[in-house]
PyMOL CGO cylinders between C-alpha atoms (Angstrom):
from pymol import cmd
from pymol.cgo import CYLINDER

trace = [
    CYLINDER, -0.01, -0.01, 0.01, 1.06, 3.53, -0.71, 0.3, 1, 1, 1, 1, 1, 1,
    CYLINDER, 1.06, 3.53, -0.71, 0.26, 6.78, 0.97, 0.3, 1, 1, 1, 1, 1, 1,
    CYLINDER, 0.26, 6.78, 0.97, -1.59, 8.13, -2.03, 0.3, 1, 1, 1, 1, 1, 1,
    CYLINDER, -1.59, 8.13, -2.03, -3.11, 11.00, -0.12, 0.3, 1, 1, 1, 1, 1, 1,
    CYLINDER, -3.11, 11.00, -0.12, 0.40, 12.27, 0.60, 0.3, 1, 1, 1, 1, 1, 1,
    CYLINDER, 0.40, 12.27, 0.60, 1.47, 11.86, -3.00, 0.3, 1, 1, 1, 1, 1, 1,
    CYLINDER, 1.47, 11.86, -3.00, -1.63, 13.68, -4.10, 0.3, 1, 1, 1, 1, 1, 1,
    CYLINDER, -1.63, 13.68, -4.10, -0.98, 16.56, -1.79, 0.3, 1, 1, 1, 1, 1, 1,
    CYLINDER, -0.98, 16.56, -1.79, 2.56, 16.88, -3.10, 0.3, 1, 1, 1, 1, 1, 1,
    CYLINDER, 2.56, 16.88, -3.10, 1.28, 16.79, -6.63, 0.3, 1, 1, 1, 1, 1, 1,
    CYLINDER, 1.28, 16.79, -6.63, -1.25, 19.58, -5.93, 0.3, 1, 1, 1, 1, 1, 1,
    CYLINDER, -1.25, 19.58, -5.93, 1.59, 21.71, -4.44, 0.3, 1, 1, 1, 1, 1, 1,
    CYLINDER, 1.59, 21.71, -4.44, 3.72, 21.09, -7.52, 0.3, 1, 1, 1, 1, 1, 1,
    CYLINDER, 3.72, 21.09, -7.52, 0.78, 21.93, -9.76, 0.3, 1, 1, 1, 1, 1, 1,
    CYLINDER, 0.78, 21.93, -9.76, 0.38, 25.24, -7.94, 0.3, 1, 1, 1, 1, 1, 1,
    CYLINDER, 0.38, 25.24, -7.94, 4.06, 25.92, -8.35, 0.3, 1, 1, 1, 1, 1, 1,
    CYLINDER, 4.06, 25.92, -8.35, 3.65, 25.44, -12.12, 0.3, 1, 1, 1, 1, 1, 1,
    CYLINDER, 3.65, 25.44, -12.12, 0.45, 27.45, -12.65, 0.3, 1, 1, 1, 1, 1, 1,
    CYLINDER, 0.45, 27.45, -12.65, 1.38, 30.39, -10.46, 0.3, 1, 1, 1, 1, 1, 1,
    CYLINDER, 1.38, 30.39, -10.46, 4.42, 31.52, -12.55, 0.3, 1, 1, 1, 1, 1, 1,
    CYLINDER, 4.42, 31.52, -12.55, 2.60, 30.68, -15.81, 0.3, 1, 1, 1, 1, 1, 1,
    CYLINDER, 2.60, 30.68, -15.81, -0.08, 33.07, -14.75, 0.3, 1, 1, 1, 1, 1, 1,
    CYLINDER, -0.08, 33.07, -14.75, 2.07, 35.97, -13.51, 0.3, 1, 1, 1, 1, 1, 1,
    CYLINDER, 2.07, 35.97, -13.51, 5.23, 35.70, -15.70, 0.3, 1, 1, 1, 1, 1, 1,
    CYLINDER, 5.23, 35.70, -15.70, 3.71, 34.91, -19.15, 0.3, 1, 1, 1, 1, 1, 1,
    CYLINDER, 3.71, 34.91, -19.15, 1.05, 36.39, -21.34, 0.3, 1, 1, 1, 1, 1, 1,
    CYLINDER, 1.05, 36.39, -21.34, -0.93, 33.11, -21.30, 0.3, 1, 1, 1, 1, 1, 1,
    CYLINDER, -0.93, 33.11, -21.30, -3.45, 34.63, -18.91, 0.3, 1, 1, 1, 1, 1, 1,
    CYLINDER, -3.45, 34.63, -18.91, -4.68, 36.77, -21.77, 0.3, 1, 1, 1, 1, 1, 1,
    CYLINDER, -4.68, 36.77, -21.77, -5.66, 33.74, -23.76, 0.3, 1, 1, 1, 1, 1, 1,
    CYLINDER, -5.66, 33.74, -23.76, -9.20, 32.74, -22.63, 0.3, 1, 1, 1, 1, 1, 1,
    CYLINDER, -9.20, 32.74, -22.63, -9.23, 29.35, -21.01, 0.3, 1, 1, 1, 1, 1, 1,
    CYLINDER, -9.23, 29.35, -21.01, -5.61, 28.57, -21.22, 0.3, 1, 1, 1, 1, 1, 1,
    CYLINDER, -5.61, 28.57, -21.22, -4.93, 28.64, -17.37, 0.3, 1, 1, 1, 1, 1, 1,
    CYLINDER, -4.93, 28.64, -17.37, -8.05, 26.58, -16.72, 0.3, 1, 1, 1, 1, 1, 1,
    CYLINDER, -8.05, 26.58, -16.72, -7.12, 24.14, -19.38, 0.3, 1, 1, 1, 1, 1, 1,
    CYLINDER, -7.12, 24.14, -19.38, -3.59, 23.83, -17.94, 0.3, 1, 1, 1, 1, 1, 1,
    CYLINDER, -3.59, 23.83, -17.94, -5.19, 23.22, -14.54, 0.3, 1, 1, 1, 1, 1, 1,
    CYLINDER, -5.19, 23.22, -14.54, -7.40, 20.47, -15.87, 0.3, 1, 1, 1, 1, 1, 1,
    CYLINDER, -7.40, 20.47, -15.87, -4.58, 18.74, -17.64, 0.3, 1, 1, 1, 1, 1, 1,
    CYLINDER, -4.58, 18.74, -17.64, -2.20, 18.89, -14.65, 0.3, 1, 1, 1, 1, 1, 1,
    CYLINDER, -2.20, 18.89, -14.65, -4.81, 17.93, -11.99, 0.3, 1, 1, 1, 1, 1, 1,
    CYLINDER, -4.81, 17.93, -11.99, -6.42, 15.13, -13.86, 0.3, 1, 1, 1, 1, 1, 1,
    CYLINDER, -6.42, 15.13, -13.86, -3.10, 13.98, -15.30, 0.3, 1, 1, 1, 1, 1, 1,
    CYLINDER, -3.10, 13.98, -15.30, -1.83, 13.64, -11.76, 0.3, 1, 1, 1, 1, 1, 1,
    CYLINDER, -1.83, 13.64, -11.76, -4.97, 11.86, -10.76, 0.3, 1, 1, 1, 1, 1, 1,
    CYLINDER, -4.97, 11.86, -10.76, -4.59, 9.44, -13.68, 0.3, 1, 1, 1, 1, 1, 1,
    CYLINDER, -4.59, 9.44, -13.68, -1.06, 8.56, -12.64, 0.3, 1, 1, 1, 1, 1, 1,
    CYLINDER, -1.06, 8.56, -12.64, -1.84, 8.33, -8.91, 0.3, 1, 1, 1, 1, 1, 1,
    CYLINDER, -1.84, 8.33, -8.91, -4.71, 5.92, -9.57, 0.3, 1, 1, 1, 1, 1, 1,
    CYLINDER, -4.71, 5.92, -9.57, -2.14, 3.26, -10.33, 0.3, 1, 1, 1, 1, 1, 1,
    CYLINDER, -2.14, 3.26, -10.33, -0.97, 3.34, -6.72, 0.3, 1, 1, 1, 1, 1, 1,
    CYLINDER, -0.97, 3.34, -6.72, -4.44, 2.97, -5.18, 0.3, 1, 1, 1, 1, 1, 1,
    CYLINDER, -4.44, 2.97, -5.18, -5.78, -0.30, -4.12, 0.3, 1, 1, 1, 1, 1, 1,
    CYLINDER, -5.78, -0.30, -4.12, -8.32, -1.95, -6.46, 0.3, 1, 1, 1, 1, 1, 1,
    CYLINDER, -8.32, -1.95, -6.46, -11.82, -1.58, -5.10, 0.3, 1, 1, 1, 1, 1, 1,
    CYLINDER, -11.82, -1.58, -5.10, -13.48, -4.04, -7.41, 0.3, 1, 1, 1, 1, 1, 1,
    CYLINDER, -13.48, -4.04, -7.41, -16.34, -2.01, -9.04, 0.3, 1, 1, 1, 1, 1, 1,
    CYLINDER, -16.34, -2.01, -9.04, -16.64, -1.12, -12.72, 0.3, 1, 1, 1, 1, 1, 1,
    CYLINDER, -16.64, -1.12, -12.72, -12.92, -1.64, -13.61, 0.3, 1, 1, 1, 1, 1, 1,
    CYLINDER, -12.92, -1.64, -13.61, -13.11, -5.33, -12.84, 0.3, 1, 1, 1, 1, 1, 1,
    CYLINDER, -13.11, -5.33, -12.84, -15.64, -5.67, -15.80, 0.3, 1, 1, 1, 1, 1, 1,
    CYLINDER, -15.64, -5.67, -15.80, -12.99, -4.21, -18.15, 0.3, 1, 1, 1, 1, 1, 1,
    CYLINDER, -12.99, -4.21, -18.15, -10.15, -6.45, -17.05, 0.3, 1, 1, 1, 1, 1, 1,
    CYLINDER, -10.15, -6.45, -17.05, -8.59, -4.03, -14.63, 0.3, 1, 1, 1, 1, 1, 1,
    CYLINDER, -8.59, -4.03, -14.63, -6.90, -2.03, -17.46, 0.3, 1, 1, 1, 1, 1, 1,
    CYLINDER, -6.90, -2.03, -17.46, -8.00, 1.33, -16.19, 0.3, 1, 1, 1, 1, 1, 1,
    CYLINDER, -8.00, 1.33, -16.19, -9.65, 2.24, -12.95, 0.3, 1, 1, 1, 1, 1, 1,
    CYLINDER, -9.65, 2.24, -12.95, -12.86, 4.32, -12.69, 0.3, 1, 1, 1, 1, 1, 1,
    CYLINDER, -12.86, 4.32, -12.69, -10.83, 7.40, -11.67, 0.3, 1, 1, 1, 1, 1, 1,
    CYLINDER, -10.83, 7.40, -11.67, -8.68, 7.02, -14.71, 0.3, 1, 1, 1, 1, 1, 1,
    CYLINDER, -8.68, 7.02, -14.71, -11.62, 6.53, -17.07, 0.3, 1, 1, 1, 1, 1, 1,
    CYLINDER, -11.62, 6.53, -17.07, -13.23, 9.72, -15.64, 0.3, 1, 1, 1, 1, 1, 1,
    CYLINDER, -13.23, 9.72, -15.64, -9.94, 11.68, -15.91, 0.3, 1, 1, 1, 1, 1, 1,
    CYLINDER, -9.94, 11.68, -15.91, -9.41, 11.08, -19.61, 0.3, 1, 1, 1, 1, 1, 1,
    CYLINDER, -9.41, 11.08, -19.61, -12.28, 13.41, -20.88, 0.3, 1, 1, 1, 1, 1, 1,
    CYLINDER, -12.28, 13.41, -20.88, -11.20, 16.21, -18.53, 0.3, 1, 1, 1, 1, 1, 1,
    CYLINDER, -11.20, 16.21, -18.53, -7.56, 15.91, -19.79, 0.3, 1, 1, 1, 1, 1, 1,
    CYLINDER, -7.56, 15.91, -19.79, -8.85, 16.16, -23.37, 0.3, 1, 1, 1, 1, 1, 1,
    CYLINDER, -8.85, 16.16, -23.37, -11.08, 19.18, -22.45, 0.3, 1, 1, 1, 1, 1, 1,
    CYLINDER, -11.08, 19.18, -22.45, -8.04, 20.86, -20.84, 0.3, 1, 1, 1, 1, 1, 1,
    CYLINDER, -8.04, 20.86, -20.84, -5.95, 20.28, -23.99, 0.3, 1, 1, 1, 1, 1, 1,
    CYLINDER, -5.95, 20.28, -23.99, -8.74, 21.67, -26.17, 0.3, 1, 1, 1, 1, 1, 1,
    CYLINDER, -8.74, 21.67, -26.17, -8.88, 24.83, -23.96, 0.3, 1, 1, 1, 1, 1, 1,
    CYLINDER, -8.88, 24.83, -23.96, -5.14, 25.28, -24.06, 0.3, 1, 1, 1, 1, 1, 1,
    CYLINDER, -5.14, 25.28, -24.06, -4.63, 24.91, -27.82, 0.3, 1, 1, 1, 1, 1, 1,
    CYLINDER, -4.63, 24.91, -27.82, -7.84, 26.08, -29.46, 0.3, 1, 1, 1, 1, 1, 1,
    CYLINDER, -7.84, 26.08, -29.46, -7.59, 28.98, -31.78, 0.3, 1, 1, 1, 1, 1, 1,
    CYLINDER, -7.59, 28.98, -31.78, -9.24, 32.21, -30.59, 0.3, 1, 1, 1, 1, 1, 1,
    CYLINDER, -9.24, 32.21, -30.59, -11.62, 33.41, -33.32, 0.3, 1, 1, 1, 1, 1, 1,
    CYLINDER, -11.62, 33.41, -33.32, -11.84, 36.96, -32.01, 0.3, 1, 1, 1, 1, 1, 1,
    CYLINDER, -11.84, 36.96, -32.01, -8.24, 37.82, -32.70, 0.3, 1, 1, 1, 1, 1, 1,
]
cmd.load_cgo(trace, "trace")
């Protein structure tokens, strides 16, 4: 067993340490949705990775051969949404 809550807390601190300078030291904050998209990618990317360390609870993932956990399956669409928000073209400019 791993102390996943501790890993998660460290991951969130590191995510803050990435997003804070991106917001204040770059012009990315002027691009609508970029910071939120970065947040989604980092948070749910971290969750996707950390789910590998969690104990299997049996549920839905056992029907799919334990390839991905429920948390990982739910993280994928939010990571994709974050990537879309980060890299979409702004039509107003």
